C-alpha positions in Angstrom: 0.0 0.0 0.0 1.3 3.4 -0.9 1.0 4.7 2.7 3.8 2.4 3.6 6.2 4.4 1.5 5.8 7.5 3.6 9.0 8.4 5.4 9.2 6.9 8.9 9.6 10.3 10.6 6.3 11.4 9.0 4.3 8.4 10.2 2.4 8.1 13.5 0.4 5.2 14.8 -2.9 5.4 16.6 -5.3 2.5 17.0 -3.2 0.5 14.5 -3.7 3.0 11.7 -1.1 5.1 9.9 -1.9 8.7 10.5 -1.2 11.8 8.5 0.1 14.4 10.9 1.2 17.4 8.7 0.8 19.1 5.4 4.1 17.6 4.4 2.7 14.2 5.0 -0.3 15.0 2.7 2.0 16.3 0.0 4.1 13.1 0.0 1.0 10.9 0.1 -0.5 12.8 -2.8 2.7 12.7 -4.9 3.0 8.9 -4.4 -0.6 8.2 -5.3 -0.7 10.6 -8.2 2.4 9.0 -9.7 0.9 5.6 -9.2 -2.3 6.6 -10.9 -0.6 8.3 -13.8 1.4 5.1 -14.4 -1.9 3.1 -14.1 -3.6 5.4 -16.6 -0.6 5.0 -19.1 -0.6 1.3 -18.7 -4.3 0.9 -19.4 -4.3 3.7 -22.1 -7.5 5.0 -20.6 -8.7 8.4 -21.8 -8.6 10.2 -18.5 -7.4 10.0 -15.0 -9.9 9.4 -12.2 -10.1 12.6 -10.1 -11.4 13.1 -6.5 -9.8 9.8 -5.5 -8.6 11.5 -2.3 -12.2 11.8 -1.0 -12.1 8.0 -0.4 -9.2 8.2 2.1 -10.5 6.8 5.5 -11.4 9.7 7.8 -9.5 8.3 10.8 -6.3 8.4 8.7 -6.4 12.2 9.0 -6.9 12.4 12.8 -5.1 15.5 14.1 -5.0 17.4 10.8 -7.2 20.4 10.1 -9.8 19.1 7.7 -10.2 22.5 6.0 -6.5 22.5 5.2 -6.8 19.0 3.7 -9.8 20.1 1.6 -8.1 23.2 0.4 -4.8 21.4 -0.4 -6.5 18.6 -2.3 -8.8 20.8 -4.3 -5.8 22.8 -5.5 -3.9 19.6 -6.3 -6.9 18.1 -8.1 -7.3 21.3 -10.1 -3.7 21.1 -11.3 -4.1 17.4 -12.1 -7.2 18.1 -14.2 -5.5 21.0 -15.9 -2.7 18.7 -17.0 -4.5 15.4 -17.6 -7.9 16.7 -18.6 -6.3 19.0 -21.1 -4.5 16.0 -22.7 -1.1 17.8 -22.3 0.1 14.8 -20.3 -0.9 12.0 -22.6 -2.2 13.6 -25.9 -3.7 11.3 -28.6 -1.7 11.6 -31.8 -3.2 10.4 -35.2 -0.5 9.9 -37.9 -1.1 9.0 -41.5 1.5 7.2 -43.6 3.2 5.1 -41.0 4.6 2.3 -43.2 7.9 0.9 -41.9 10.9 2.6 -43.4 9.2 6.0 -43.7 9.3 9.1 -41.6 5.7 8.5 -40.4 6.9 5.3 -38.8 9.7 7.2 -37.0 7.3 9.9 -35.9 5.0 7.3 -34.4 7.7 5.8 -32.3 9.0 9.2 -31.2 5.6 10.5 -30.2 5.1 7.3 -28.2 8.4 7.7 -26.5 7.3 11.1 -25.4 4.3 9.7 -23.6 1.7 10.2 -26.3 -1.0 7.7 -27.2 -0.3 7.1 -30.9 -2.8 6.0 -33.6 -0.6 4.8 -36.5 -2.3 4.4 -39.9 -1.4 3.3 -43.4 -3.2 2.1 -46.5 -2.1 -1.4 -45.7 -1.9 -2.7 -42.1 0.7 -5.2 -43.3 3.3 -2.4 -43.6 3.0 -1.7 -39.9 3.4 -5.2 -38.5 6.0 -4.2 -35.9 3.8 -1.4 -34.6 0.8 -3.7 -34.5 2.7 -6.1 -32.2 3.5 -3.2 -29.8 0.6 -2.6 -27.4 1.5 1.1 -27.1 0.1 1.7 -30.6 -3.4 1.6 -31.9 -2.9 0.5 -35.5 -5.5 1.2 -38.2 -5.8 0.8 -41.9 -6.6 4.1 -43.5 -6.8 5.3 -47.1 -6.7 9.1 -47.2 -8.2 9.1 -50.7 -11.4 7.6 -49.3 -13.8 9.9 -47.3 -15.5 6.8 -45.9 -12.2 5.4 -44.6 -11.2 8.7 -43.1 -14.5 9.1 -41.4 -14.5 5.6 -40.0 -11.0 5.8 -38.5 -11.5 9.2 -37.0 -14.8 8.1 -35.4 -13.1 4.9 -34.0 -10.3 7.0 -32.5 -12.7 9.4 -30.8 -14.8 6.5 -29.5 -11.8 4.8 -28.1 -10.0 7.7 -26.5 -12.6 10.5 -26.4 -10.1 12.9 -28.1 -7.7 13.6 -30.9 -5.2 16.2 -29.8 -2.7 16.1 -32.7 -3.2 15.2 -36.4 -0.1 14.6 -38.5 -0.8 14.6 -42.2 2.2 12.6 -43.4 0.8 10.3 -46.0 2.3 11.1 -49.4 3.3 9.7 -52.7 6.1 10.6 -55.1 5.7 11.3 -58.8 8.8 11.5 -60.9 9.0 12.4 -64.6 8.7 15.2 -67.2 5.5 17.2 -66.9 4.9 17.0 -70.6 4.7 13.2 -70.6 3.3 12.2 -67.2 -0.3 11.0 -67.6 -2.9 13.2 -66.0 -4.2 10.2 -64.0 -0.8 9.9 -62.3 -0.8 13.6 -61.4 -4.4 13.3 -60.0 -3.3 10.4 -57.9 -0.5 12.4 -56.4 -2.7 15.4 -55.6 -5.4 13.2 -54.3 -3.1 11.8 -51.7 -0.7 14.7 -50.9 -3.2 17.5 -51.0 -6.8 16.3 -50.9 -5.9 13.5 -48.5 -4.6 16.1 -46.0 -7.7 18.2 -46.5 -10.0 15.2 -45.9 -8.2 14.4 -42.7 -8.2 18.0 -41.5 -11.9 18.4 -42.2 -12.7 15.2 -40.3 -10.9 16.2 -37.1 -11.6 20.0 -37.0 -15.2 19.7 -35.7 -13.9 17.6 -32.7 -10.9 19.9 -32.1 -13.1 23.1 -32.4 -15.5 21.7 -29.8 -12.6 21.2 -27.4 -11.2 24.7 -28.3 -7.8 23.1 -28.8 -5.7 20.8 -31.1 -2.8 20.7 -33.4 -2.6 19.9 -37.1 0.8 19.1 -38.5 1.3 19.0 -42.3 4.5 17.4 -43.7 5.7 19.5 -46.6 9.0 19.5 -48.5 12.0 21.8 -49.1 11.7 21.0 -52.8 9.1 23.9 -53.0 11.9 26.4 -52.2 13.6 25.7 -55.5 11.5 23.6 -57.9 13.6 21.7 -60.4 13.3 19.2 -63.3 11.6 15.8 -63.0 9.8 16.3 -59.7 7.3 19.0 -60.8 4.1 17.1 -59.9 5.3 16.2 -56.4 6.7 19.7 -55.8 3.5 21.3 -57.0 1.5 19.1 -54.6 3.6 20.1 -51.7 3.5 23.8 -52.7 -0.3 23.5 -52.6 -0.1 21.9 -49.2 2.1 24.7 -47.9 -0.4 27.3 -49.1 -3.3 25.4 -47.6 -1.4 25.1 -44.3 -0.9 28.9 -44.2 -4.6 29.4 -44.8 -5.7 26.7 -42.3 -3.5 28.3 -39.7 -5.3 31.6 -39.9 -8.8 30.2 -40.3 -8.5 27.7 -37.4 -6.8 30.1 -34.9 -10.1 31.4 -33.6 -11.0 27.8 -32.5 -7.7 27.3 -30.6 -6.2 25.0 -33.2 -2.6 25.4 -34.1 -1.5 24.5 -37.6 2.2 23.7 -38.2 4.1 23.3 -41.4 7.0 20.8 -41.1 9.4 21.1 -44.0 11.8 18.2 -44.2 15.1 18.3 -46.0 16.8 15.1 -47.1 15.6 12.4 -44.6 16.6 8.8 -44.7 13.5 6.8 -45.8 12.1 4.5 -48.5 10.7 7.4 -50.5 13.2 6.7 -53.4 11.9 3.1 -53.7 8.3 4.3 -54.1 9.4 7.1 -56.5 11.2 4.7 -58.9 8.3 2.3 -58.7 5.9 5.0 -59.8 8.3 6.0 -62.6 8.6 2.5 -63.9 4.8 2.3 -64.1 4.6 5.3 -66.4 4.3 4.8 -70.2 7.6 4.7 -72.1 9.1 8.2 -72.5 9.2 9.7 -76.0 10.7 13.2 -76.1 12.5 12.7 -72.9 13.9 9.3 -73.4 17.5 10.6 -73.6 17.0 12.0 -70.1 15.8 8.8 -68.6 18.9 8.1 -66.6 18.9 11.6 -65.2 15.3 11.2 -64.2 16.1 8.0 -62.3 18.9 9.7 -60.5 16.5 12.4 -59.4 14.3 9.8 -57.8 17.2 8.9 -55.5 18.4 12.4 -54.8 17.2 12.7 -51.2 18.8 9.4 -50.3 22.2 10.1 -52.1 23.1 13.3 -50.2 23.9 11.8 -46.8 20.3 12.2 -45.5 19.5 12.9 -41.9 18.4 9.8 -40.1 14.6 9.5 -39.7 15.0 9.1 -36.0 16.9 12.4 -35.7 14.2 14.2 -37.8 11.5 12.6 -35.6 13.1 13.7 -32.4 13.5 17.3 -33.5 10.0 17.5 -35.0 8.1 15.9 -32.1 10.0 18.3 -29.7 8.7 21.2 -31.7 5.1 20.0 -32.1 4.6 19.2 -28.4 5.6 22.8 -27.4 2.8 24.7 -25.8 3.2 27.3 -28.5 4.6 25.6 -31.6 6.0 27.6 -34.5 4.1 28.0 -37.7 7.0 26.7 -39.8 9.8 24.3 -38.9 12.4 23.0 -41.3 15.1 20.4 -40.6 17.1 17.8 -42.5 19.9 17.6 -45.1 20.2 20.7 -47.4 17.3 22.5 -45.7 19.6 25.6 -45.1 21.0 25.4 -48.7 17.5 25.3 -50.2 16.4 28.2 -48.1 19.3 30.2 -49.5 18.5 29.1 -53.1 15.0 30.3 -52.6 16.2 33.9 -52.4 18.6 33.6 -55.4 17.9 35.3 -58.7 15.9 33.0 -61.0 18.6 32.8 -63.6 21.1 31.6 -61.0 18.6 28.9 -59.8 17.9 27.8 -63.3 21.7 27.5 -64.0 22.3 25.4 -60.9 19.3 23.1 -61.3 19.9 22.5 -65.0 23.5 21.7 -64.3 22.6 19.4 -61.5 19.7 17.5 -62.9 19.9 17.7 -66.7 23.6 17.3 -67.4 23.2 13.7 -68.6 20.5 14.6 -71.1 21.5 14.2 -74.7 20.4 16.5 -77.4 17.4 15.2 -79.4 17.8 15.1 -83.1 
């Protein structure tokens, strides 16, 4: 029993019962029991901590202590407890899209969990999150951000289970590599449907809940590629540029409801994004005008992984630290070449064109 842990000098015996003889005793008792109940709440992953538990302490345990002092002390403590636990600052529920193993969403899921959050990890296929599914700390769900029905179903299930969604991380995204003049419109639509409209669907689904609570955080994962758009990744970059613009608008429109909107702008991060990029490129129709540039296009697919990328775990630690701040910034960029790209963004256009052409089109042969 937790009373047995009270220091000997703070214990008294009367009628075989341990007595609480001072406010110091009360403070120690409260701290012990609060810690135990927080651990119990974390272990059970319940939505909230039981408050007013102190009212069940047997009356004869407080013999000799002014009852008004106990009442005053406990009410203050209970108020602080509810402020921390009831506001979800202690154990926020974080819903993340795109958590397939090998991606940054997977790293973010583990880091949020390591910081005491209850994490809902999602992906289009549950088979890509087997390791998370085996870990009881995670609530793993299959979610297709292109489907309004799927989005609505998962969001409802999360609210039913936890009673809250405190942080939404829109991370799900697909690459699309190739020359704009030859990429089928259908492939472009698929990219925008995931990277842009998928994020909008998720945001629209959680906003009513967050607005009713007058709090919440929406995190959109963008890309530094928008700072200096180059050849062969125009569709992907355009989708992320659209997401950046939407994030800025959401931030202003949702502020009156106590919802923070954060734009996370990764540089080169170690992940499996190159594999998905080259897979999508291989599924495109055979190039015609740009066939001489085919090798250059393939190299562009692996760019972020060939520049000594920042480990996904490092990116996740820095990102989660920022997101969990009481007042998070509107924009946060980290990762390989993030500073370089920020500098390029402010260069004259002719300088950027020269650098990008030399870097990504040097292998292209002249067409006859």
